[in-house]
C-alpha positions in Angstrom: 68.7 146.5 63.7 68.3 148.3 67.0 70.8 151.0 66.1 69.2 151.3 62.7 65.8 152.0 64.4 67.5 154.5 66.8 68.9 156.6 64.0 66.0 156.5 61.9 63.5 157.6 64.6 66.1 160.2 66.0 66.2 161.6 62.4 62.5 161.5 62.2 61.8 163.1 65.6 64.7 165.6 65.4 63.3 167.1 62.0 59.7 166.7 63.1 60.4 169.0 66.1 62.8 171.4 64.1 61.5 175.1 63.6 62.2 175.0 59.8 59.8 171.9 59.4 57.1 173.4 61.6 57.2 176.7 59.9 57.3 175.1 56.4 54.3 172.9 57.2 52.3 175.9 58.6 53.1 178.0 55.7 52.1 175.1 53.3 48.8 174.6 55.2 48.0 178.2 55.2 48.6 178.4 51.4 46.5 175.4 50.8 43.5 176.9 53.0 43.8 180.1 51.2 43.5 178.3 47.8 40.6 176.2 48.9 38.9 179.3 50.4 39.7 181.7 47.6 36.1 182.5 46.7 35.4 183.4 50.3 38.4 185.6 50.6 37.6 187.4 47.3 34.2 188.1 48.5 35.4 189.3 51.9 37.8 191.9 50.3 35.2 193.0 47.6 32.3 193.4 49.7 33.1 197.1 50.4 34.3 197.9 46.9 32.6 200.5 45.0 31.0 199.4 41.6 33.3 199.7 38.7 32.4 202.9 36.6 33.8 204.1 33.3 33.1 207.3 31.8 32.0 207.6 28.0 32.0 210.6 25.8 30.1 210.2 22.5 28.0 212.0 20.0 25.8 209.2 18.8 23.2 208.1 21.2 22.2 205.0 19.2 25.8 203.8 19.0 26.1 204.3 22.7 22.9 202.5 23.5 24.2 199.5 21.5 27.7 199.7 23.2 26.2 199.8 26.6 24.1 196.5 25.9 27.2 194.9 24.8 29.2 195.9 27.9 26.5 194.6 30.1 26.5 191.2 28.4 30.3 190.9 29.1 30.3 192.4 32.7 27.1 193.2 34.5 29.0 194.9 37.3 30.6 197.5 34.9 28.7 200.8 34.9 29.0 203.5 32.1 28.6 207.1 32.9 28.3 209.8 30.1 30.1 213.1 30.1 29.9 216.1 28.0 33.6 217.0 27.7 37.0 215.4 28.6 37.5 218.1 31.3 34.5 216.7 33.2 35.7 213.1 32.7 39.2 214.0 33.8 37.9 215.6 37.0 35.8 212.4 37.8 39.0 210.5 37.4 40.8 212.8 39.9 37.9 212.5 42.3 38.1 208.7 41.9 34.6 208.5 40.7 35.4 206.6 37.6 38.2 204.3 36.6 38.9 205.9 33.1 36.9 207.2 30.3 36.3 206.3 26.7 36.1 208.6 23.6 33.5 206.8 21.4 33.0 207.8 17.8 32.7 206.4 14.3 35.3 206.1 11.4 34.8 207.0 7.7 32.9 203.8 7.1 30.6 204.6 10.0 32.0 201.8 12.1 32.7 202.3 15.8 36.1 203.3 17.2 37.3 204.3 20.6 40.2 205.8 22.7 40.5 204.9 26.3 42.1 207.2 28.7 43.1 206.5 32.3 45.8 207.5 34.9 47.4 204.2 34.3 46.8 201.4 31.7 48.7 198.8 33.5 45.4 197.2 34.5 44.4 195.4 31.3 41.0 194.0 32.6 38.9 197.1 32.0 40.1 198.0 28.6 40.0 194.5 27.5 36.3 194.2 28.4 35.6 197.6 26.8 37.4 196.4 23.6 35.3 193.2 23.5 32.2 195.1 23.8 33.2 197.5 21.0 34.0 194.6 18.8 30.6 193.1 19.3 29.2 196.5 18.6 31.1 196.7 15.3 30.0 193.3 14.2 26.4 194.0 14.9 26.6 197.4 12.9 28.6 195.9 10.0 26.2 192.9 9.7 23.3 195.2 9.6 24.8 197.3 6.9 25.1 194.0 4.9 21.5 193.4 5.3 21.9 190.2 7.4 19.1 189.1 9.6 19.7 188.5 13.4 19.1 184.8 12.8 21.7 184.6 10.0 24.2 186.5 12.4 23.5 184.0 15.1 23.9 181.0 12.7 27.1 182.5 11.5 28.7 182.7 14.9 27.4 179.4 16.2 30.4 177.2 17.1 31.2 174.4 14.6 30.3 171.0 15.7 33.6 169.0 16.3 33.9 165.8 18.2 36.7 163.3 18.8 36.4 159.6 19.2 39.1 157.0 19.8 38.9 153.8 17.5 40.4 151.6 20.3 37.7 150.5 22.7 39.9 150.7 25.7 41.2 154.3 25.0 40.1 157.0 27.3 37.3 159.4 26.1 38.1 163.2 25.8 36.3 163.8 29.4 38.3 161.1 30.9 41.5 162.5 29.5 40.7 166.0 30.9 40.0 164.5 34.3 43.2 162.5 34.2 45.3 165.4 32.9 44.1 167.7 35.9 44.9 165.0 38.4 48.3 164.2 36.9 49.2 167.8 36.7 48.6 168.2 40.5 50.4 165.0 41.4 53.4 165.9 39.2 53.8 169.1 41.1 53.7 167.1 44.4 56.4 164.6 43.2 58.5 167.3 41.8 58.5 169.6 45.0 58.7 166.6 47.4 61.8 165.0 45.7 63.6 168.3 45.6 62.7 169.3 49.2 63.3 166.1 51.0 66.3 165.2 48.8 67.9 168.5 49.8 66.9 167.8 53.5 68.8 164.4 53.5 71.9 166.0 52.0 71.8 168.9 54.5 71.3 166.5 57.4 74.5 164.5 56.5 76.5 167.7 55.9 75.3 169.3 59.2 76.5 166.3 61.2 79.8 166.2 59.6 80.3 170.0 60.1 79.6 169.6 63.8 81.9 166.5 64.0 79.1 164.4 65.3 79.8 161.9 62.5 83.1 161.0 64.0 81.2 159.7 67.1 78.6 157.9 65.0 81.1 156.2 62.8 82.7 154.7 65.8 79.5 153.2 67.0 77.4 152.4 63.9 78.4 151.6 60.3 77.9 154.4 57.8 75.7 152.2 55.6 73.3 151.8 58.5 73.4 155.5 59.0 72.7 156.3 55.3 69.5 154.0 55.1 68.3 155.0 58.6 68.3 158.7 57.6 66.6 158.0 54.2 63.8 156.1 55.9 63.7 158.7 58.8 63.1 161.5 56.2 60.7 159.3 54.2 58.5 159.0 57.5 58.8 162.7 57.9 57.5 163.3 54.4 54.6 160.9 54.8 53.8 162.6 58.1 53.7 166.1 56.6 51.7 165.0 53.6 49.3 163.2 55.7 48.7 166.3 57.8 48.5 168.7 54.8 46.0 166.2 53.0 43.8 166.0 56.2 43.7 169.8 56.4 43.1 170.2 52.6 40.3 167.5 52.7 38.6 169.2 55.6 38.9 172.8 54.0 37.5 171.5 50.7 34.7 169.6 52.3 33.7 172.8 54.1 33.5 174.9 51.0 31.9 172.3 48.7 28.2 172.8 48.0 25.7 170.2 49.3 25.0 169.2 45.7 28.4 167.8 45.3 28.7 164.1 46.2 32.4 164.3 47.0 35.7 166.0 46.8 36.9 164.5 43.7 33.5 165.0 42.1 33.9 168.7 42.8 37.1 168.9 40.6 35.8 166.4 38.1 38.2 163.5 39.4 35.3 161.2 40.5 35.7 158.9 37.4 39.5 158.6 37.8 40.5 154.9 38.4 41.8 153.9 41.8 44.9 152.5 40.1 45.9 156.0 39.2 46.2 157.0 42.8 48.1 153.7 43.5 50.5 154.3 40.8 51.0 157.9 42.1 52.0 156.6 45.5 54.3 153.9 43.9 56.1 156.2 41.6 56.4 158.9 44.3 58.1 156.4 46.8 60.3 155.0 44.1 61.3 158.4 43.0 62.0 159.5 46.6 64.2 156.5 47.3 66.1 157.0 44.0 66.9 160.5 44.6 67.2 160.3 48.3 70.0 157.7 47.9 71.7 160.0 45.5 71.4 163.0 47.8 72.7 161.0 50.8 76.0 160.2 49.4 76.3 163.5 47.6 75.7 165.1 51.0 78.4 162.9 52.7 81.1 164.4 50.2 80.7 168.0 51.7 82.1 169.1 55.1 80.3 172.5 54.9 76.6 173.2 54.7 77.4 176.0 52.2 78.7 173.4 49.6 75.4 171.2 49.7 73.6 173.1 47.1 76.5 173.1 44.8 77.0 169.3 45.2 73.3 168.4 44.6 72.8 170.8 41.6 73.2 168.0 39.0 70.5 166.0 40.8 68.2 169.1 41.0 68.7 169.5 37.3 67.7 165.9 36.6 64.5 166.5 38.4 63.8 169.7 36.7 64.5 168.1 33.4 61.9 165.3 34.2 59.3 167.8 35.2 59.7 169.9 32.1 59.4 166.8 30.0 56.3 165.8 31.8 54.8 169.2 31.4 55.3 168.7 27.5 54.0 165.3 27.8 50.6 166.5 29.3 49.7 167.7 25.8 51.2 164.8 23.9 51.6 161.8 26.0 51.7 159.2 23.2 54.8 160.7 21.4 57.9 158.4 21.0 60.0 160.9 22.9 57.7 160.6 26.1 57.6 156.8 25.6 61.3 156.5 25.5 62.0 158.8 28.5 59.5 156.9 30.6 61.9 154.0 30.8 64.8 156.2 31.9 65.0 155.6 35.6 65.8 159.2 36.6 62.8 160.3 34.5 60.4 157.4 35.0 58.7 158.5 38.3 57.2 161.4 36.5 57.0 160.4 32.9 55.8 156.9 33.3 53.2 158.0 35.8 52.1 160.5 33.3 51.7 157.9 30.7 49.7 155.6 33.2 47.4 158.4 34.2 46.4 159.5 30.7 46.9 156.4 28.5 45.9 152.8 28.4 49.3 151.3 28.1 50.3 147.5 28.4 51.1 146.2 31.9 54.4 145.0 30.8 55.6 148.6 30.0 54.7 149.7 33.6 56.2 146.7 35.0 59.5 147.1 33.0 59.7 150.8 34.1 59.1 149.9 37.7 61.6 147.1 37.5 64.3 149.3 36.0 63.7 151.9 38.7 64.1 149.3 41.5 67.3 147.8 39.8 68.7 151.4 39.6 67.8 152.1 43.2 69.5 149.0 44.4 72.6 149.6 42.3 72.7 153.3 43.5 72.2 152.1 47.0 75.2 149.8 46.8 77.4 152.3 45.1 76.0 155.1 47.3 76.7 153.1 50.4 80.3 152.7 49.5 80.7 156.4 48.7 78.8 157.4 51.9 81.1 155.2 53.9 84.3 156.9 52.8 82.6 160.2 52.2 81.7 160.8 55.8 85.4 160.6 56.7 86.2 163.4 54.1 87.0 166.7 55.7 87.9 170.1 54.1 86.5 172.0 51.1 84.7 170.0 48.6 86.2 170.8 45.2 84.5 168.6 42.7 83.0 165.1 42.0 86.6 163.8 42.2 85.9 163.4 45.9 83.8 160.4 45.0 87.0 158.7 44.0 88.7 159.7 47.2 85.6 158.3 49.1 85.9 155.1 47.4 89.6 154.8 48.2 88.9 155.5 51.9 86.2 152.7 51.9 88.8 150.1 50.7 91.1 151.2 53.6 
């Protein structure tokens, strides 16, 4: 047990002090702080920006006045400036006074039409807003030609009343579903990137030791099985440390940017009503998913002797994680389909899919228990098999050709 602890904490501290880990953590924290302070950053860069101006060439003052009102209703910051000729408007574009100019006219049916000209039409924001304003102008003119009163027009465009109500008393309301969907979406990304990143880290750690011949020394003093599980738990401690640090920084940054009217961080995002059990399930499925793929990554990493071969060897594992994530993204819109229900019991998909169902639906406890039970059994079986492969795999040297090396590793275990 003493040797197990030594290897585990050596793996933990070695990775904790590594430049790659520190740089990755700093970059992640900076990105998180950037996201949580996005409004402040945008305001800082926009404070010196000139007000957006668009030129307009027209021959109908009444049409222009109506169009100008509609532009204001869509974007108050957009200013319209009239010109007599295209030559004048073109010079204004050259002088960077205006973004572009609009040729506003009417068609044969006396309805508005326009042509927008600018140096580049790659930015779709300005023409889209102008098009929306022109569409509103057309509707106003067309309805007035039909003799409709403003009240009738308003009634015509009033959104239809459409509500949804679940017949089962325990089913979640639409508001609760939206809250759960947002939280599940975020946590799915956390699980997805964590499993890929830390799984690769374990495989890379094993391959690095083999390439430096450190493994030969370790094998003579500590059993390979002890090494494997010590490394898995060491990286697990590392991941929890990194997440704890990122969450603390994120919480502090959010708290600083939330207005005084908000009662808490989760209320700010609409997660205030999400049950505590959802967060507990997130932690449970995150840890089970980690141990499942970490065990898989450890014995796959033991089959390669060169760091360059690691990514090739763990590609099937990565594809499994990607497949689970894509299924989960589909399930966000249809969490109660048979396909999602079936895949939630498949161990390699369960960490994401069953968590998705738990977060968004009211499902029987036995289904969650069965999924967790299958996950635990799979982890145990994979650990037993993986330990045997790892024991022989760490003694394999040379170029890794294919998964036939698993058979060679098992043969070495028996010797």
